[in-house]
C-alpha positions, 0 to 999 in steps of 0.5 A: 500500500502506498503511503502506509506507515509500517514503522509506526513512526508518526508523520512530521508535518511542517507549519505553513509558511503563510508570509512566504506564500503571501509574498509569492502570491503577490508576485515577489521573486524567490531570489528576493524572498531568500534574503527575507525568509532564509529558513524557507525550503520552499524558496530555496527549492524554487531557486534550485528549479529556476537555476536548473531550468536555465542550465545552471547546474552548480547553482541549482545544486547549491540552492537545493543543498541550502533548502535541504539543510534548512528543511532538516532544521525545520523538520527537527523543530517539528519533532522529526528524529531522523526517520519517519514519514514526511508526507507530500499531501501536507502542503507545507512539507513540499518545500523540503521534499522539492529541495530534496528532489532538486538536490538529487537531480543536481547531484546526478547532473554532476556525477555524484552517484553516492549522493543520488542514491542517498537522496533517492532513498531519503525521498522515498522513505519520506513519501514514496509518492513524492517523486512522481508528484514532483515530476508531474508538476 
């Protein structure tokens, strides 16, 4: 079954980033928001995706790495203990999951195969449906 929590470890649900979402809805650029909201994985994931789309692989890697680490900080604040579900269906988790995906994509582009394997496992362990959902966007 997809999404079944076999370990019994509770899901980690990040808080909504209402200020970030409001600024994005108002048309603010991710590059400007990164300075105002540096802990937002969503902003860093957006920057990673922009850089990837422009062929700036190293920039994409760097942005994704920041989003990944800021996401780990947020997960720990939310009670995550290094394992357990981080469900895609919970919208505020998506910035972290997108950063994780972008990091794996950029690591593959620079030939960092061990990182690719580690990130792919982490993403799948977080939510096995996340990769397909991100790729469908």
